[in-house]
C-alpha positions in Angstrom: -24.4 -1.9 60.7 -25.1 -1.8 57.0 -22.1 -3.1 54.7 -21.7 -1.5 51.2 -23.0 -3.3 48.4 -25.6 -5.4 50.3 -29.1 -4.5 51.2 -29.9 -4.0 54.5 -33.9 -4.6 54.2 -35.3 -8.2 54.3 -37.6 -6.9 51.4 -34.8 -6.1 49.3 -32.8 -9.0 50.3 -35.7 -11.3 49.1 -36.5 -9.3 46.1 -32.7 -9.9 45.0 -33.2 -13.5 45.7 -36.0 -13.8 43.5 -34.6 -11.7 40.8 -31.6 -14.0 41.0 -33.7 -17.2 40.8 -35.6 -16.1 37.8 -32.5 -15.1 35.9 -30.6 -18.8 36.7 -33.8 -20.8 36.3 -34.3 -24.2 38.3 -32.0 -26.8 38.7 -33.1 -28.7 35.5 -32.8 -25.6 33.3 -29.4 -25.7 34.5 -28.6 -29.3 33.4 -29.3 -31.0 36.6 -32.1 -33.0 35.4 -32.6 -37.0 35.0 -29.2 -37.3 32.8 -27.2 -35.5 35.4 -28.7 -37.5 38.3 -28.6 -41.1 36.2 -25.4 -40.8 34.5 -23.1 -38.2 36.5 -24.1 -38.6 39.8 -24.6 -42.3 39.9 -21.7 -43.1 37.8 -18.9 -40.5 40.1 -20.6 -42.2 43.3 -20.2 -45.9 42.0 -16.7 -45.1 41.4 -15.6 -43.0 44.3 -17.4 -44.4 47.4 -15.5 -42.6 49.4 -14.7 -39.0 49.8 -11.6 -38.4 47.2 -10.8 -35.2 49.6 -10.7 -36.3 53.4 -10.6 -39.9 52.7 -12.6 -41.0 55.9 -16.5 -40.4 55.0 -18.6 -41.9 52.3 -19.2 -40.0 49.4 -22.4 -38.6 49.2 -22.0 -35.8 46.8 -21.1 -36.0 42.9 -18.7 -32.5 42.3 -17.6 -31.7 38.8 -13.7 -31.3 38.9 -11.2 -30.0 37.9 -13.7 -28.0 35.3 -17.0 -27.0 36.1 -20.2 -27.5 34.5 -20.7 -24.6 32.6 -16.8 -24.7 31.2 -17.6 -28.3 30.4 -20.6 -27.2 28.3 -18.6 -24.1 26.8 -15.6 -26.8 25.8 -18.3 -28.6 24.3 -17.4 -31.6 26.3 -20.3 -33.8 28.0 -20.9 -32.3 31.7 -22.8 -35.3 32.4 -20.0 -37.8 31.9 -18.7 -39.2 35.2 -15.0 -38.8 34.3 -15.2 -35.1 34.7 -16.3 -35.5 38.6 -15.3 -36.6 41.7 -17.3 -38.1 45.1 -17.1 -36.0 48.0 -19.1 -36.3 51.5 -21.2 -33.3 52.4 -18.7 -31.5 54.6 -16.0 -31.2 51.9 -18.4 -30.2 49.0 -19.6 -27.7 50.7 -16.1 -26.3 51.5 -14.8 -26.8 48.4 -17.9 -24.9 46.7 -17.3 -22.0 49.0 -13.5 -21.8 48.2 -14.4 -22.1 44.0 -17.6 -20.6 43.4 -18.0 -18.0 46.1 -21.2 -16.4 46.0 -24.3 -16.1 47.6 -27.7 -13.8 47.7 -25.4 -10.8 46.7 -23.5 -12.1 43.9 -24.8 -10.7 40.1 -26.4 -8.0 42.1 -27.0 -4.6 40.4 -25.7 -2.7 43.2 
């Protein structure tokens, strides 16, 4: 059963994914290059060794919070400053990303 707004065939979904990746660019073009890894990620994970959400698991992901990377850049702030991040475990990072940045292959699709 198809749902409105979503392509039903595999070829259409593949094309939509490819088009989205081309518009968005790779992670380096999105600003997640060396400065991000060395300054932001390393700084956040050094400061927050335990997940700040569940407070049980080791922090393995550096998450921009409370503002996302794009908003920080638009405001003229340095998105690679660890001050704008928090350390999360993989599970909490996935949950938080799904809650605050919903999307998927259909987000931004022309239909």
